Every structure is written in C-alpha cells, then in structure tokens.
N, C-alpha and C positions, 0 to 999 in steps of 0.2 A: 504493500500500500504506500509506503514512504517513497519507494522508487517511482511508482506510478504518479504520485503527487509531484515529485521533483520533475518528472518528464513533462507533465502538464504545465508546470510553472515555466519551464524552459520554452515550451512551444508558445506559450502566451507572450513571453518576452520577445521571442523572434518575430511573432506576428505584429507586436507593437512597434518594433524597430522597422519592420518592412514598410509600414505605413509612411515612415519618414525618409526612407532611403532615396527616393527621387530628389528631394530637396537637399539632402546631405551630399548627393553626387553633384548637384548643381553648384553648391557652395565650394566643394573641393576643386571642381573643374575650373571655376572662375578664379579661385585663389592661385592656382598654379598654371592656368592658361592652356590646359589640354585635357582631353577625355581620358587618355590612357593613364597618365600620372594621377589625375584626380580620382578615377575609379580604383586605382591600385591603393591609394591612400585610404579610401573608404573600406576596402577589404582589409587592409592592415589594422584599421581601427576597430574591427568587429569585436575582438575580445573586450575592448574598453566600452564599446556600445552595449554589449550584453551586461557588463558590470554596471553601467549607468542605468540600464533598464531594471536592474535588480534593486535599485534604491541607493541610499547613501549619497544623495546629491550634495553638491557644494553649497555653502551658505549663499542665499540670494537667488538660487535657481528654483523656480516655482513649479516647473512641470517637466515631463519627459523630453519634450522637444528641446528645451534649453539644455538639459543634461546630455542629450545626444550630441548636440553641437559643441558643447564644452569638451566632450571626449574626443570628437573629431579634430577640433582645433589643437588640442594637446598632441594628438598623433601627428598632425601636419608639422607642428613645431619641432618634434623630436625625430621625425622620420629621416632616413637616408635615401628614400626613393627619389626625392626631388632635391636637387641642389639649385637653389634659386640663383639665377645668373647675377653677376656683378658687372654690368656694362660699364664701359669706359670710352672716353673719346669725346663725342659730341656733347654739348651742354644738356640736351634733352636726355641722353643716356645717363649722364651723371646725376641729373635730377631724379630720374626713375630709380637709380640705385639707392637713393635716400628714402624710398618708400619702405619703411620697416614693416615686418609682418604684422605687428600690432596695429599699425595704421591701416594696412590693407584689410585685415580681418574686421576691424571695427567698422569700416566703411561698408564692406560687403554684408555683414550681419545686419546693419541697420537699414540699408537701402535694398539690397537684393532679397534678403530673407525677412525683412520687416520686423526685426526685433526692436524694442525701444532701447534708448541709451542705457537705462537701468538694467534691462535684461542682458544687453551686450556686455555691460560691466561685470555682471555675475559670471557670464560665460568665459570672459577673458581674465577673471580674477583680478579686476582692476577697479578703480574708483570711477564714478560716473564723470567726474571732471576730466580724468585722464582720457576716457573714451571720447568725450567731446573734443578735446584737443587733438587726438589722433585723427578723428574724422576731418577736422578743419585742415590739418596738415596734409592729409591724403588728397583732399579736394584741391588744395593749392598746387600740389605736384601735378595732378592730372589736368588742371587748368592750363598748365604750361606746355601741354602736348603740342607739337607742331601741327599745323592745319592738315587735315586729311581729306581725301576724296572718298565719298560714301555712296554706294549703290543701294537703293531701296527696292525691295521686291515685295509689293503689297498691292492687292487689287481693290482695297477699300479706300476711297478718296479721302475721307476724313482722317482715318488712321495714318495714311501716308503723309498727309499734310502735317499732322501732329508730330510724326517722326522727323520730318524735314525741319520743322521749327526747332526741335531739340538739337538736331545736328548743326544747324546754322548758328543758333545762339551759343553753341560751344566753340564757334570759330572755324568749323569745318564746312565743306561744301557738298551738296548733293549733285552727283554727276548725271544721274538718271533715276527715274522712277519706272520700274517695269511691272507689268501686270500679268505676265505670262513667262513660262519657262524659256522658250526660245528667245524672246525679247531680252530677258535677263542675261543670257549667255552672250548675245550679240553686244549688248551694252557693256558687259564686263571686258570683252575683247577690245572694244573701242576706247574705253576710259581707264583701264587698269586701276580699279579702285583699291584703296588701302583697307576698306572695311565694307562688309555687306550686312544690311539689316533685312531679314526675310521672314515672311509668314510661311507656314506650312501649306495651308490650303489657299489656292488661287482661283477657286471657282472653275469656270470653263478654261482658265489659262493654264491649268495643270497643277503641279506640285512644287512648292517652293523649296522643299528639301532636295528634290532631284536637281533643281536649278542650281542651288548652292553647291551641291556635290560636284556637278559638272564644272562650275567655275573654279572650285578649289583644285580639282584634278588638273586643270590647265595652268593655274597660277596660285600657289598657296596664299591665302588671305584669310584673316579672321572673319568668322560669321557669327552674328548674333541673331538667334531666332526669337521673334516676338510673336507668341502664339497663345491661343486659349487652351492648348493641349500640351502643356510642358511635360507631363508624364510620358508621353509618347517618345520623347527625346532623351529620357533619363533612365532608361532600363539597364544600361550597362551591357547589353547583349549584342550590340553591333556598332559600327563606326557612327558616332554621334557628336554633336557640337559641344564645344567647351562652354559656350555662353548661351543661356536660355532665360528669357524674360517672359513672365506670365502676363497675359491680357486678362482684365484691364490692368494697366501699369501706371505707376506714378512717374512723372517726368524725371525725378531724381534717380529712380531705379534705372531708367534707360540711360541717363547720363553716366551713372556709375559703370554700367556694363560697357558703354562705349569707351570710357576712359580706361578701364581695365583691359579691354580687348586691344586697344591701340598701344597701351603700355606693354602688354605681352608681346605684341608685334615688334615694338621698338627694341625690346630686350633680346629678341631672337638673333 
C-alpha cells in the first residue's frame, strides 16, 4: 500500500509538472537563444522540478509555477550545457556582454512569462528592488541594439499593424508584411531580414511555420512566433522556434522577445 501510494504521488507530481512544461521550455529557449540548448536545460532540471513539485518551496514563492521556474533558473545558472558567449569587438557586442543572467532572467520572467516583480524576486532569491533595477538595466542594453530589418508574416491587418508599430518604435524597420507562405519567402530573399515575426496560421495563405522554416533553411535568422497556439510550438519533439509569444500579447512582451532575439543574433 505504501509503495502504491508513493507511485500515485509521483504520477501526480509528473502530471502537475507536465502542465507547465511548454512555458518552462519557452523561458529556457528564450534565455539561451535556441531550442536544443533550452530543451536540454529543461531535461536537466527534471530532478529539481520533481523536488519542487514535492513541496519545500523557497520563502516568497506562492505556488507550483513559481517553484518550477525557480528550479529551472537555478539549473540554467549552474549548468555546463550552455556557455553563454562573451562577445567582443563592436560596441553593441560589448554592451550585450554586460547583460548579466540576473538581468536577462528578471526581464524574461516579468515580460515573457508574466510574473510580477515580487514573484520574480522570490524566484531569483532577490529583493524586489534588485529585480526592478535588473529589468531597467536589461531594457537599456536592449534599447541600444543596432537598427534591424524585420519581416512580418501575418494575415490579420490589425495585428500586423500593431506588430509594425512595436518594431518601428524600437528603432527598427519593417521591410515587408507578407500574408502568404510564398510571398514571405520571396520577400525574405529580396530584403535579407535580421528578424522574422510570424503567425502560424495564415488562413488561405498557408502556414507561417512552413514559411519561417523555408526562410531559415536559406539564411539563418531568428524567428519569433506570435501565435494563439504556443503549445503547438513547445512540445520538444521536433525542430521548433526559440522565441514564442502568446496572443493576445502585451507590447512589452513583444519588445522583450524582439530584443532578446536580436541580442542572441548579435552574440552568435
């Protein structure tokens, strides 16, 4: 009976963790700029995730979601899977090198994952004032990114206009707005964008995922998927994007994703 109870408890913990895995993958991928490394870090964190699901949360952490992200952040900080690059040379690269893990994590937790500053402070074992400072410092570094050419793949006029507004207010330019797969590939060949913002579903225009994969196959470029179906892109079972923003999104969330994607590109 004890063994059966223990097994049931373990199955319950795994089920609870599974519900949060897509967003844990999203955070890890955005933090390190790639699917393979991000997913590997989530796998490495699994013992810590199981321990977190078993209770014993750190002070200030109110729920399982916060405990799981705290365990993942600790794994990322201590892991040897990813050696964060230390770029040198251009002023932009030197600026990006100053983006400390704490600054990056604080920004991603509060914008991409929607934690409050207080929740992020508990996850990062820091004060709320420190988190606020880290976020401000990270935003300032990302604000200094060199202007980039951005291709938007989106068939909804209002959403495309909103994306374009975020892009241009950040100092970047929209080289084209495509509403179909073929159009997107032609536009990418003509404009050589530094970044692609894409929806998955393009109505009669086809599939934004196929369009982005075709573009990346010809010329590696970071892609941010802005979609109402983020779980479809966060399974860890096939080649998937590093950057995923859920619809409906806050402008600050998209700004953060754009900045991190371009920063990752500049570090490469």
